[in-house]
Structure formats: C-alpha cells, structure tokens
C-alpha positions as a Python dict, from the first residue, in 0.01 Angstrom:
ca = {
    (1, 'M'): (0, 0, 0),
    (2, 'S'): (115, 337, -131),
    (3, 'V'): (171, 552, 147),
    (4, 'I'): (-57, 862, -37),
    (5, 'R'): (-373, 516, 2),
    (6, 'A'): (-297, 432, 385),
    (7, 'I'): (-331, 785, 485),
    (8, 'A'): (-648, 826, 300),
    (9, 'V'): (-772, 508, 491),
    (10, 'T'): (-633, 631, 804),
    (11, 'L'): (-811, 965, 747),
    (12, 'M'): (-1137, 836, 643),
    (13, 'L'): (-1187, 584, 890),
    (14, 'G'): (-1037, 823, 1182),
    (15, 'C'): (-1306, 1089, 994),
    (16, 'A'): (-1552, 876, 1046),
    (17, 'T'): (-1551, 719, 1416),
    (18, 'A'): (-1339, 1013, 1552),
    (19, 'A'): (-1706, 1161, 1527),
    (20, 'T'): (-1955, 957, 1578),
    (21, 'V'): (-2173, 857, 1895),
    (22, 'A'): (-2202, 468, 1983),
    (23, 'G'): (-2597, 503, 2006),
    (24, 'P'): (-2881, 782, 2132),
    (25, 'P'): (-2732, 1051, 2331),
    (26, 'V'): (-2677, 1034, 2705),
    (27, 'L'): (-2997, 1142, 2935),
    (28, 'P'): (-2990, 1009, 3245),
    (29, 'A'): (-3296, 959, 3434),
    (30, 'G'): (-3303, 1217, 3707),
    (31, 'Q'): (-2980, 1419, 3567),
    (32, 'I'): (-3208, 1667, 3390),
    (33, 'E'): (-3304, 1956, 3496),
    (34, 'S'): (-3521, 2106, 3197),
    (35, 'V'): (-3553, 2122, 2849),
    (36, 'E'): (-3620, 2398, 2629),
    (37, 'I'): (-3831, 2319, 2317),
    (38, 'A'): (-3816, 2531, 1967),
    (39, 'A'): (-3952, 2516, 1662),
    (40, 'F'): (-3696, 2680, 1401),
    (41, 'D'): (-3868, 2978, 1148),
    (42, 'W'): (-3674, 2961, 848),
    (43, 'S'): (-3831, 3271, 697),
    (44, 'V'): (-3681, 3496, 902),
    (45, 'P'): (-3463, 3260, 1001),
    (46, 'R'): (-3477, 3227, 1392),
    (47, 'E'): (-3561, 3024, 1691),
    (48, 'V'): (-3880, 3049, 1813),
    (49, 'P'): (-3901, 2921, 2204),
    (50, 'L'): (-4207, 2729, 2294),
    (51, 'V'): (-4134, 2598, 2658),
    (52, 'T'): (-3874, 2523, 2886),
    (53, 'G'): (-4010, 2254, 3072),
    (54, 'T'): (-3877, 2179, 3400),
    (55, 'D'): (-4138, 1900, 3541),
    (56, 'A'): (-3906, 1572, 3618),
    (57, 'A'): (-4228, 1297, 3525),
    (58, 'A'): (-4272, 1509, 3177),
    (59, 'I'): (-3895, 1524, 3099),
    (60, 'E'): (-3875, 1221, 3197),
    (61, 'T'): (-4057, 1058, 2942),
    (62, 'L'): (-3953, 1313, 2648),
    (63, 'A'): (-3579, 1179, 2718),
    (64, 'A'): (-3710, 840, 2744),
    (65, 'V'): (-3845, 863, 2391),
    (66, 'I'): (-3522, 999, 2293),
    (67, 'R'): (-3293, 734, 2435),
    (68, 'S'): (-3515, 498, 2272),
    (69, 'G'): (-3345, 648, 1904),
    (70, 'T'): (-3281, 438, 1634),
    (71, 'P'): (-3004, 486, 1393),
    (72, 'T'): (-3110, 627, 1045),
    (73, 'A'): (-2996, 786, 724),
    (74, 'G'): (-2902, 1166, 773),
    (75, 'H'): (-2984, 1372, 482),
    (76, 'K'): (-3036, 1760, 429),
    (77, 'C'): (-3319, 1853, 535),
    (78, 'R'): (-3334, 2141, 805),
    (79, 'D'): (-3457, 2111, 1129),
    (80, 'T'): (-3836, 2253, 1228),
    (81, 'G'): (-3727, 2209, 1604),
    (82, 'K'): (-3495, 2206, 1885),
    (83, 'L'): (-3465, 2012, 2199),
    (84, 'R'): (-3194, 2151, 2457),
    (85, 'F'): (-3181, 1873, 2802),
    (86, 'H'): (-2974, 2080, 3015),
    (87, 'L'): (-2844, 1873, 3289),
    (88, 'R'): (-2746, 1877, 3631),
    (89, 'D'): (-2398, 1930, 3546),
    (90, 'G'): (-2422, 2240, 3363),
    (91, 'S'): (-2403, 2000, 3032),
    (92, 'V'): (-2687, 2049, 2758),
    (93, 'V'): (-2734, 1763, 2496),
    (94, 'S'): (-2893, 1983, 2168),
    (95, 'L'): (-3122, 1802, 1911),
    (96, 'G'): (-3219, 1976, 1583),
    (97, 'I'): (-3602, 1772, 1538),
    (98, 'L'): (-3786, 1714, 1231),
    (99, 'Q'): (-4047, 1514, 1062),
    (100, 'G'): (-3938, 1141, 1042),
    (101, 'H'): (-3905, 1030, 608),
    (102, 'Q'): (-4084, 731, 704),
    (103, 'A'): (-4453, 732, 826),
    (104, 'G'): (-4474, 718, 1161),
    (105, 'F'): (-4106, 893, 1252),
    (106, 'V'): (-3963, 1142, 1429),
    (107, 'E'): (-3589, 1189, 1354),
    (108, 'Y'): (-3355, 1401, 1515),
    (109, 'K'): (-3020, 1488, 1507),
    (110, 'V'): (-2697, 1530, 1719),
    (111, 'Y'): (-2428, 1761, 1617),
    (112, 'V'): (-2131, 1604, 1736),
    (113, 'G'): (-1890, 1829, 1641),
    (114, 'E'): (-1844, 1895, 1164),
    (115, 'A'): (-2081, 1582, 1195),
    (116, 'T'): (-2407, 1486, 1270),
    (117, 'E'): (-2604, 1165, 1348),
    (118, 'W'): (-2945, 1033, 1273),
    (119, 'F'): (-3171, 877, 1486),
    (120, 'H'): (-3566, 789, 1503),
    (121, 'V'): (-3809, 772, 1706),
    (122, 'D'): (-4186, 682, 1737),
    (123, 'E'): (-4388, 966, 1583),
    (124, 'S'): (-4704, 880, 1799),
    (125, 'A'): (-4468, 858, 2146),
    (126, 'F'): (-4313, 1148, 2037),
    (127, 'A'): (-4659, 1357, 2007),
    (128, 'A'): (-4745, 1242, 2320),
    (129, 'A'): (-4418, 1337, 2506),
    (130, 'L'): (-4471, 1714, 2400),
    (131, 'A'): (-4826, 1713, 2463),
    (132, 'R'): (-4716, 1723, 2817),
    (133, 'F'): (-4556, 2002, 2780),
    (134, 'G'): (-4826, 2151, 2647),
    (135, 'V'): (-4659, 2164, 2260),
    (136, 'S'): (-4847, 1984, 1997),
    (137, 'A'): (-4586, 1783, 1763),
    (138, 'P'): (-4724, 2015, 1459),
    (139, 'Q'): (-4555, 2329, 1637),
    (140, 'L'): (-4261, 2137, 1598),
    (141, 'L'): (-4270, 1948, 1279),
    (142, 'T'): (-4388, 2238, 1084),
    (143, 'L'): (-4136, 2366, 799),
    (144, 'R'): (-4215, 2697, 800),
    (145, 'R'): (-4060, 2946, 464),
}
C-alpha cells in the first residue's frame, strides 16, 4: 500500500470514527434540570422559543423517547426545531429536530464537532412527550420559510 493511500485510509477512518457517537445521546435519568424546546423560523431566520420545562416527570418522558433513538441515514434537510437538555453538571445536550422521512418517525440530529449523527424515534411517543410541555408536534415539526 502506498504511503499516500495509507494516509488517506487513516484520515478517512479517523474522521469517520472520531466524530461519531455509539448511540443516542446520554441523558442520565434524574440528572436533567430543564429542557428548552424551540421551533426554527427559516424566513427570518431565528429560533422561536416555545417553552422551558422543569417538570422532572415530563423531562424524563421526553428523555426516554430520545434515548430510544435508532440510527438513521443523514440528509440535507434543515432543522425545524431544537431541544436543549440542561444537565445538573452544567453541560447541555443540543438536538436538531425534524420530521422523519419514514412515516411514523421523527428524526433528530446530534451535533458532534463538525459531524452530525442522525437518529429516529416513534412519532406518537415523541408527540405524547411534547404534549406534557404543552407543545404540539406540528409546532416543532413544521418547516417555516
């Protein structure tokens, strides 16, 4: 194997593995202080805050849905919403939300440096979890241009 090819393979593999995550984001039960839920209005463009929730049971319901995420193929569609989980240790887990490309699913993106990891979750479970915060799924999943 040529040196150039070996370097290229190392860089490709290194980039592919260094910026990936093993699964859905870590959202430890009982360690989330609040969650911000926002829609994104691409006509302005700006985030439109919907709610900041602090109810522990509602947060755990939403976190459980996110933890159930299954990896899915990425694409170029824009986020229609954001979830930001604020953990007790001061860290924030930020997710981009958008309507799934498969019926019955909602997709979310986890940003890892320059890379993006994609997951999907059951749409009805996601909608039920949002409803606990007084937010309807269409508020978060409708693309505003």
